[in-house]
N, C-alpha and C positions, 0 to 999 in steps of 0.2 A: 331735623326731620328729613327723610329721604323720600322724594316724590317722583313717581314714574308715570309713564303713559304706556299702556299695554293693550294687547288684544288677547282674549283667552283662547280664541281660535281664529283662523284667517277670516272667517265670515262674521265675527263679532265686531261691534263698534269699539272704538278706542275708549278706554276708561282711565281715570286717574287713580293711582294706588299709592299707598304708603308702605314702606318696608317696616313691618312690625318688629321683626327680628330676623337674623340670617335665615334665608330660605322661605320666609313667610310674608305674604302680602295681605293687605286689607283694602277693600275698595272705598274710595271717596267719591264715587260717581254721583252720589246724591247732591254734591256741592258744585258740580261742574265738570268740565272736560279740559281745563287749561290751568296747569299748576301755578303759573305766574299770576294769572288773574285771580285765582282762588286765594293765594297768599295776600294779595292786595285787598280783596273784598272781605275775607273772613279773619285773616291773621292766624298765627301759629296755634294759639290756644284753641280756637274753634276747630281747626283741622285735627289737632291732637284728640279733642273730645270725640270727633267722628271716628277717628281711627280706633280709639279705645272701645267704641261700641260695636265695631264691625266684626264680622266673622272672617277668620284668616283662611287663606288658601295658598297652595304651593306656588312658589316662584318658578320652579324649574321648567314647567311646560309652557309658560306664557311666551308670547311674541312681543318683543320690545319695540316701541316706537321712540324717536327722539324725545327727550323729556321737556321740550318746549313745543307748544302748539303753534304759536305765531312767532315767526322769526323773520323780521324784515331784512336783516343783514347779518352776515358773519364777518366781523372785523378781525383780520388776522395780522399779527405782528411778525415781521421778518427780522432775522438776525438779532434776536433779543437775548441771546446767550453768547458770551464771548467764545466759548469753545466750539459752538456750532458755526459761528462766523469763521473761526480759524480753519475748521475742517472743510469749509466751503471755499477757502481761499479768498475771502472777502473781508474788508475792513469793518469793524464795529461802527455802526452809523452814529453820528452825533445827535440825531433826533430819531424818535420812533418812526419806523417805516411800515406803512399800512398797505395792505391789499385786501380785497374782498372775495368771499365765496358766496354763491347764491344759496338761498334756502333749499333749492332742489338738490344740493349736494348732501343734505343731511340724511343720515340713516341710523337706525337704532342698534343697540347692543345685540350681538350674536347674528346680525344680518350680514350678508356678504358684501365686501367691497369688490365691485366689478370694474376691471380695467378694460377700457375699450380697445379694440384690435389695433388701433393706431399707435399704441405705446407698447414697448417691450421692457420698460424699466420703471417699475413702480417702487416707491419708497414710503416708509412710515415716518411719522413725526408726532410723538406723544406731547401733549400740552395740557396745562391747566386752562379750563374755560370758565369765564365769568358770565353769568346770565343777568341781564339788566332787568330790574324790577319796576321801574317807573320812568316816565319821560324826564330826561335831563338834558340841559344844554348849558355850556359855559360853567361847568361845575368846578370849583377850585379844588386843589389837591387835598386840602384838609377835610373836605366833605365827601370824599370819594365813596365811602361806605353807603351813603344815601342812595346810590344808584344800584346797589347790588341786591338781587333777590337770592342768589346762591351761586353754587359752583358745580361744575361737572367735568367730565373728561372728554377731550376731543383728540382725534387722530387726524392730523393735517396731511392727508394723502396727496402724493405728488407724482405725476408722470415726469420723472426726472429727465429722460432723454429728450422729450419735447420741450420742457422748460429750458434746458441748457442750450438747445438749438436756437431758441428765441433770444436767450441772453446773448449768445454769440452774434446774432443779427442785430442786437440792440433794439429789439421791439418788445412790446408787452408780453408777459408770459402767464398772466393770471388764468387764462383759459385752461391751462394744464394742471391746475389745482382745483378746478371748478366742475369737473365732470360729476354726473350723478353718482352718489354713494361715496364721494371723496371727502365727506366730513362726518365720519362716524361720531356719534355724540351719546353720552350716557354713562352707565345705565340710568342713573337717577340725578335729579336736581337736589343737591344737598343744601339745605337752607343755611344762610350766612351765620346764624348763631352756632352752628355745629363746626365751623371752621374759624376759630378765633384769630389765627395768624396765617393767612394764605401765602405769606411770603416766607414760610418755613416748612414746606411740604416736599417730601421725597417724590421724585418722578422716576418711573421705570417702564421700559417696554421690553417684552419678551416675545420671541417667535419660536414656537414649538419647544419651549423650555430653555432657550438660549437668551440670556440677557444681552440686549443690544444697546439700549440707552439707559443711563442712570445719572441723575443729578438732583439738585434741590432748587426750589423756586427762589431761594435767597440769592441765587446766582444770576437772576435776571439783570440785564443792563438797565432797563427801565421798569420799575416796580409798578404795582397796581395804581397807587395814587397818581403817578405821572401819566400812566397810560390812559386812565379814565378822564383825567383833566385834558389831556391832549386830544383824545378822540371827540370829546364833547365840546371842544373849542370851535364853535361855529357849526357843529353838526349835532342834530338831536339824536340821542340814543333813546330807543323806545323799548317798552316791555317786551321781553322775549328775544331781543337782540343778544348775540353771543360775541364775546371777545375771546379770541384764541391768542394766548399771551406769548406764544413763541416756543419753538422746540429746542431741545438740548442736543449735545453731540451724540453721535452714534448712528446717524441715518445710514441705511443700507438697503440693498435691493431685496425684493420679495419674489417668491416663486409661486406658481399656481398651486393652490391647496394649503399654503402656509396659513397658520392661525396666529393673529396678533393679540397680545394681551397688554393693554396700555393702562398703567396704574398711577393714580395720584393719591398719595397718602391721605387717609381720612375722607376721601371723596369717592373712591371706588375703582373697580377694574372693568374696563371696556374691552370686550373681546369681539373680534371680527375675522372671519375667514376671507381669503383672497381668491378671486376667480379671474383668470385672464380669458377674455373672449378670443376665440380662434380667428385667425386672419381670413 
C-alpha cells in the first residue's frame, strides 16, 4: 500500500491518502492524519477496506507533504556505497558513520529545495529511506524487519562548498546538510509488504532528463539489518523516524531552476525543483 499526506489546496488541512492506481488517490482521513500511527492502530487490512470504499480523486493537482507526520530524527549514513566513497576521495568506513538531519529539513514531493544565499554549490544525493514503525532499542540484526513500517525516497541535499570548507577545518559539517528543505521525502510511504527485498532495488537520479546517479541497493557497504541493529544499539528508534541509507556515486552540482527526479525501484519517484536565494 502507498500512503501519502497531501493538501487539496494550500488552505486545506493535511489528509492521509492511499494511491488507488496511477494518478488516482482515495482519502483515508476518517482514520486519522498520521500514516505510521494508522498502520499500527488499524493494520493494512483495515486501511485497504477504507480505501476500497472511498471515492477517487486526481493526484496531479494536490500538494504533497512528507509522508511522515511525526519524525523525531533523520538518521543519515555517510559513505555507505564504495563508489561514492571513491569519488569523494575517502576511505570506506569500517563501521557505519551516522549524522543527523532535523525534521525541519523535510519537504514533500514537488516542493522546491531552497538553497540559502550562503551557498553557491548545491548537490543531490538519492537514497532509499526506511521509516520506523514502532519503538525499538537494541534490536538484533535478525529481527530488523520488526522495526520497519515501510520505505520511501529521500534526497540528501548538501551545500557542498560549505561542507568541504568545514571538513578542511576539521570541524563538524552537519549544519550544511540540515537547512530547511534539505531533506525532500516521498512521494509516498510504501508499506513493507510491497518491498520484499529492499536490498535489491535500482536507484537513479535524473536532472532535467540527464541521468546522474545509478546503482542498486545491493551495493551498500552496510545493509539494512546491520544499519538498524547499529542505530538501535543504545538509541531508541521511534515511529516516524527516518533512516537515509546512503547515496551512490554520481553526485554533481545543481543550478537554479533544475528539477531533480530521484527514483527508487518499487518505491517511487521524488521530484523537486531547485531554487537558489539571491545574495
